[in-house]
C-alpha positions as MATLAB code, in Angstrom:
seq = 'MVGTSFPENAQDWRGRFIYDMAESVARRRDLSLSLWAPPGELPGRLESALEDGDSRFLQKMSAQGGIAHILRQKNLTSVVMLFDLLRRLRRAYRHSRHEVVHVNWLQNAIPLWGTSTPALVTVLGSDYALLDKPGMRAMLRAVFRQRPTVLAPNAAWMLPRLQADFGDVADVEAIPFGVSRSWFEVERSGAECACWIAVTRLTRNKVGNLFAWGEGLFGAQRQLHLFGPMQEQLELPPWVVWHGPTHPDELRNDWFPRATGLITLSMHDEGRPQVMLEAMAAGLPVIASDLPAHLDLIRHRDTGWLVQERSQLVEALNHLEDVSANRRIGAAARRCIKETIGDWDDCAARYAALYQRLAAR';
ca = [
      -8.130   12.384  -13.579;
     -10.003   11.085  -10.875;
      -8.950    9.951   -7.367;
     -10.600    9.946   -4.102;
      -7.763   11.014   -1.735;
      -5.732   14.472   -2.132;
      -3.720   16.544   -0.065;
      -5.217   19.752    1.177;
      -2.275   21.686    1.254;
       1.274   21.116    1.365;
       1.661   19.613    5.215;
      -1.253   17.366    4.585;
      -0.021   13.320    4.377;
      -3.443   12.607    2.490;
      -2.976   11.159   -1.079;
       0.258   12.732   -1.887;
       0.936   10.596   -4.974;
      -2.134   11.746   -6.727;
      -1.016   15.298   -6.202;
       2.473   14.439   -7.620;
       1.189   12.335  -10.214;
      -1.386   14.986  -11.545;
       1.372   17.816  -11.167;
       3.505   15.855  -13.463;
       0.688   15.193  -16.104;
      -0.195   18.650  -16.304;
       3.094   20.072  -16.747;
       3.221   18.477  -20.082;
       2.615   20.257  -23.066;
       0.861   17.879  -25.055;
      -1.870   17.163  -22.280;
      -4.902   19.027  -21.222;
      -5.671   17.788  -17.550;
      -8.843   17.722  -15.183;
      -8.785   16.630  -11.891;
     -11.800   15.321   -9.477;
     -10.571   15.012   -6.174;
     -10.638   16.206   -2.634;
     -10.198   20.239   -3.158;
      -6.816   21.344   -2.469;
      -3.943   23.584   -3.435;
      -3.674   22.673   -7.395;
      -0.477   23.121   -9.347;
      -0.433   25.004  -12.592;
      -2.162   24.346  -15.513;
      -4.391   21.743  -13.279;
      -8.257   22.444  -14.018;
     -10.788   20.998  -10.996;
     -13.612   18.923  -12.557;
     -15.620   19.281   -9.230;
     -19.400   20.370   -9.375;
     -22.080   21.205   -7.261;
     -21.629   19.757   -3.666;
     -18.772   17.524   -4.781;
     -16.000   19.565   -3.005;
     -18.111   19.203    0.586;
     -18.688   15.632    0.060;
     -15.302   14.934   -0.602;
     -14.037   16.898    2.162;
     -16.311   15.201    4.626;
     -15.206   11.764    3.131;
     -11.406   12.774    3.735;
     -12.071   13.681    6.961;
     -13.577   10.939    8.157;
     -10.070    8.750    6.845;
     -11.338    8.022    3.262;
     -13.720    5.794    1.478;
     -11.823    2.677    2.369;
     -11.982    3.359    5.647;
     -15.302    4.420    5.790;
     -16.124    1.192    4.464;
     -14.380   -1.128    7.060;
     -17.061    0.371    9.825;
     -19.837   -1.504    7.747;
     -22.665    0.722    8.850;
     -25.430    2.245    6.952;
     -23.669    5.801    7.059;
     -20.880    3.959    5.044;
     -22.941    2.484    2.809;
     -24.861    5.765    1.783;
     -21.511    7.612    1.788;
     -20.559    4.950   -0.798;
     -23.743    5.315   -3.353;
     -23.128    9.075   -2.993;
     -19.594    8.651   -4.374;
     -20.450    6.328   -7.181;
     -23.688    9.051   -7.897;
     -21.024   11.631   -8.007;
     -18.410   10.014  -10.016;
     -21.086    8.667  -12.769;
     -21.861   12.607  -13.228;
     -18.673   13.716  -13.416;
     -17.535   10.548  -16.077;
     -21.029   11.761  -18.198;
     -20.458   15.587  -18.176;
     -16.463   15.147  -19.186;
     -15.511   15.740  -22.645;
     -12.220   14.164  -22.464;
     -10.661   12.147  -24.787;
      -9.305    9.611  -21.884;
     -10.274    9.033  -18.588;
      -7.506    8.237  -15.834;
      -8.965    6.444  -12.925;
      -7.191    5.824   -9.514;
      -8.303    2.351   -7.932;
     -10.801    0.117   -9.262;
     -13.895    1.011   -7.308;
     -13.823    4.448   -8.865;
     -14.238    2.456  -12.656;
     -17.774    1.393  -11.504;
     -19.505    4.175  -12.656;
     -18.092    4.588  -15.679;
     -21.057    2.089  -16.829;
     -23.152    3.436  -19.609;
     -20.130    5.593  -21.124;
     -17.589    4.398  -23.667;
     -14.795    6.739  -22.787;
     -11.387    5.136  -23.073;
      -9.953    4.589  -19.623;
      -6.487    4.081  -18.083;
      -7.208    2.591  -14.588;
      -4.449    2.575  -12.010;
      -4.598   -0.727   -9.712;
      -3.273   -0.510   -6.113;
      -2.884   -3.497   -4.025;
      -5.610   -2.533   -1.766;
      -7.886   -3.198   -4.980;
      -7.388   -7.036   -4.384;
     -10.036   -7.112   -1.793;
     -12.416   -5.103   -3.916;
     -12.046   -8.148   -6.412;
     -12.896  -10.842   -3.566;
     -16.394   -9.101   -3.223;
     -19.417  -10.902   -4.836;
     -20.301   -9.679   -8.314;
     -17.304   -7.294   -8.565;
     -15.517   -8.868  -11.053;
     -17.960   -9.309  -13.505;
     -19.198   -5.858  -13.249;
     -16.134   -4.682  -13.840;
     -15.594   -6.853  -17.062;
     -18.719   -5.416  -17.953;
     -17.763   -1.623  -17.508;
     -14.040   -2.593  -19.281;
     -15.710   -3.847  -22.329;
     -17.708   -1.075  -23.493;
     -14.429    1.327  -24.110;
     -10.505    0.639  -24.819;
      -9.091   -0.086  -21.301;
      -5.479   -0.204  -19.966;
      -5.331   -1.672  -16.148;
      -1.971   -0.185  -14.977;
      -0.781   -1.530  -11.604;
       2.063    0.276  -10.163;
       3.710   -3.012   -9.763;
       4.413   -6.184  -11.794;
       3.344   -8.293   -8.908;
      -0.103   -7.630   -9.534;
      -0.133   -8.646  -13.333;
      -0.611  -12.350  -13.179;
      -4.351  -11.942  -11.261;
      -5.097   -8.763  -13.399;
      -4.392  -10.722  -16.367;
      -6.472  -13.642  -15.634;
      -9.280  -12.003  -14.573;
      -9.393   -8.894  -17.238;
      -6.915   -9.586  -19.923;
      -9.493  -10.489  -22.630;
     -11.442   -7.256  -22.205;
      -8.412   -5.066  -21.061;
      -4.692   -4.620  -21.933;
      -2.607   -4.946  -18.713;
       0.574   -3.076  -18.348;
       2.647   -2.296  -15.429;
       3.384    1.262  -14.777;
       5.504    2.223  -11.721;
       4.771    5.508   -9.810;
       8.127    7.777   -9.602;
       9.427   10.041   -7.110;
       9.786   13.809   -6.564;
      13.678   14.449   -7.480;
      14.373   15.928   -4.306;
      14.112   12.426   -2.829;
      17.802   12.005   -4.725;
      19.028   14.906   -3.508;
      18.940   14.049    0.018;
      22.295   13.986    2.133;
      22.365   11.529    4.884;
      24.073   12.784    7.539;
      23.731    9.792   10.267;
      22.499    9.993   14.050;
      24.668   10.107   17.017;
      22.849    6.464   18.150;
      20.373    4.095   15.965;
      17.224    6.011   14.626;
      14.984    3.801   12.973;
      11.434    5.280   11.518;
       8.606    3.705   10.390;
       6.077    5.871    8.568;
       2.281    4.418    8.424;
      -1.122    4.466    8.733;
      -1.840    3.163   12.620;
      -4.056    0.167   11.801;
      -3.012   -3.532   13.346;
      -2.390   -4.548    9.603;
      -0.198   -1.903    8.634;
       1.821   -1.775   11.908;
       1.946   -5.520   11.356;
       4.374   -7.450   13.684;
       6.414   -4.103   14.507;
       5.478   -3.741   18.328;
       5.295   -7.278   18.957;
       9.107   -8.155   17.466;
      10.475   -4.719   18.682;
       9.858   -5.183   22.631;
      13.300   -5.448   23.975;
      14.919   -4.289   20.492;
      14.273   -0.503   20.585;
      14.846    2.296   23.544;
      17.169    4.910   24.444;
      19.955    3.693   22.249;
      18.126    2.452   19.546;
      15.189    4.334   19.056;
      11.914    4.040   16.893;
      10.332    7.057   15.669;
       6.917    6.566   14.330;
       4.708    8.560   11.762;
       1.433    8.342   10.872;
      -2.590    8.784   11.910;
      -4.029    6.873   14.331;
      -6.923    5.129   12.324;
      -7.585    2.306   14.546;
      -7.168    2.911   18.551;
      -3.887    0.970   19.010;
      -2.221    0.718   22.530;
       1.248    1.769   21.693;
       4.442    0.831   23.438;
       6.372    3.212   25.982;
       9.592    2.677   23.633;
       7.936    3.986   20.870;
       8.104    7.819   20.087;
       4.596    8.573   17.930;
       4.968   12.031   16.098;
       1.299   11.733   14.634;
       0.632   12.625   10.735;
       4.027   13.788    9.022;
       4.450   14.939    5.458;
       7.265   14.826    3.138;
       9.200   17.950    3.687;
       9.303   16.926    7.241;
      10.556   13.875    6.512;
      13.163   14.674    3.704;
      14.718   17.598    5.654;
      14.239   16.442    8.977;
      14.440   12.376    9.374;
      15.669   10.934    6.563;
      18.772   12.281    6.391;
      19.878   11.297   10.259;
      18.007    8.039   10.096;
      19.549    4.782   10.380;
      16.663    3.117    8.272;
      12.958    2.897    7.192;
      11.057    0.155    9.008;
       7.766   -1.551    7.506;
       6.402   -4.744    8.851;
       3.042   -4.097    7.318;
       0.574   -7.158    6.356;
      -1.886   -4.695    4.654;
      -2.407   -5.271    0.942;
       0.088   -2.793   -0.768;
       0.649   -2.344   -4.475;
       4.274   -0.571   -4.227;
       4.210    1.815   -0.748;
       5.459    5.039   -1.808;
       7.114    5.817    1.235;
       9.208    2.889    0.461;
      10.461    4.322   -3.155;
      11.117    7.712   -1.361;
      13.507    6.269    1.236;
      15.005    4.428   -1.348;
      15.481    7.023   -3.298;
      17.061    8.955   -0.672;
      19.557    6.086    0.190;
      17.864    5.134    3.502;
      18.236    1.252    4.025;
      14.710   -0.668    4.309;
      13.365   -3.270    6.247;
      10.382   -4.902    5.428;
       8.265   -7.755    5.825;
       7.834  -10.540    2.971;
       4.674   -8.997    0.959;
       4.594   -9.368   -2.777;
       4.565   -5.409   -3.076;
       8.363   -5.859   -0.699;
       9.471   -8.836   -2.485;
       8.907   -6.810   -6.012;
      10.769   -3.907   -5.097;
      13.620   -5.061   -2.720;
      16.462   -7.312   -3.439;
      17.354   -9.076   -0.200;
      20.590   -7.863    1.625;
      21.321   -5.793   -1.864;
      19.024   -2.619   -1.730;
      17.103   -3.490    1.565;
      16.239   -6.602    4.028;
      13.157   -8.804    4.402;
      12.235  -10.595    7.105;
      10.039  -13.000    8.268;
      10.328  -13.569   12.095;
      11.863  -11.760   15.046;
      15.056  -13.178   14.629;
      15.778  -12.447   11.243;
      14.449   -8.328   12.238;
      17.475   -8.799   14.806;
      19.910  -10.014   12.217;
      19.196   -6.793    9.775;
      18.833   -4.114   12.509;
      22.458   -5.391   13.760;
      23.399   -5.559    9.952;
      22.404   -2.065    9.020;
      23.773   -0.111   12.114;
      27.221   -0.974   10.555;
      27.901    2.089    8.634;
      29.647    0.495    5.839;
      27.061   -1.632    5.126;
      24.438    0.882    5.623;
      25.905    3.049    3.073;
      26.171    0.342    0.585;
      22.974   -1.074    0.820;
      21.660    2.558    0.922;
      23.435    3.784   -2.018;
      22.400    0.420   -3.880;
      18.661    1.530   -3.174;
      18.897    4.759   -4.525;
      20.416    3.736   -7.840;
      17.576    0.851   -8.282;
      15.280    3.377   -7.878;
      16.496    6.060  -10.064;
      17.644    3.158  -13.003;
      14.394    1.211  -12.758;
      11.285    4.011  -11.800;
      12.489    7.418  -12.157;
      11.172   10.761  -11.162;
       7.370   11.925  -11.524;
       7.944   12.924  -15.191;
       9.376    9.496  -16.363;
       5.811    8.041  -14.999;
       4.126   11.082  -16.573;
       5.633   10.148  -19.818;
       4.863    6.419  -19.616;
       1.126    7.842  -18.822;
       1.281    9.963  -21.829;
       2.153    7.531  -24.285;
      -0.817    5.120  -23.194;
      -3.655    7.886  -23.120;
      -2.047    8.370  -26.914;
      -2.717    4.820  -27.374;
      -6.022    4.857  -26.008;
      -6.921    7.896  -27.873;
      -6.582    6.458  -31.114;
      -8.455    3.495  -30.980;
];
């Protein structure tokens, strides 16, 4: 399994879904798994596939915000780091003796060129920007032709484009990520005043309209607590309480139980935001912008609330601050995640079935 993001320890927010994915797959007794990803505390039965220099390189890349953030800087350093990443991945793929390679993010599949190992490629919403780069679609098609391939987006809204671009050279199937079982066990007590939280990397696109629309809506009586690393220099309004980066234990134990709901007004390409899955599994209502990723997950006024303009945000806040409405939508959200997505063991079972199919081919 390959990923370019991974938490260094239990308090690290980076790449938590890669850790959960790898841990759940490694727990299966019918599989042997090794992981090529930034160094961190590995769960049991999971072996490292890193080779000479990989650990230091990936640590440096993570410290700078990850490869996607680095490439947005569009300078010589970012180009050098990209080619070093591709070179190291190529070496890892050629030295691997596994029957199947599981690649997270489309760009990490490019160095598979020249090998024939069957591949399952997890596709996220941010990969869509990559497909718009000149020559990228043709390059990936050439790679997929060389082997049995399954493209596995984590949300169904991505299927039409992937099928149009790659359906003749790869199988395309939506495989949703799971959530840790502990999220379903969160007991919400409620806060004395309205307490809303936003969990996001701080960039203009990820924050979206939150600051513009939130002016005049939040303050002492209706609080907005913001969690996430500052990846672009943004000026924070005085009514925002910023806590910096967080980690799952802090959200699960300290914030989700007493929060009124989660807000995400992102305009960034998303697959299916993991924090939304976890909030809904915890019974927390979510207010979200009407991105395809959010439309794919939330049933408006049933399992959450979708907004297109400030007046709709006002309506959503007022409605969800009613205790009975909040409990009803929170319970529906938890039920939806449990029935349609499940936990990480359910996700690992879905992946294992695809590994077996690929290996057989």
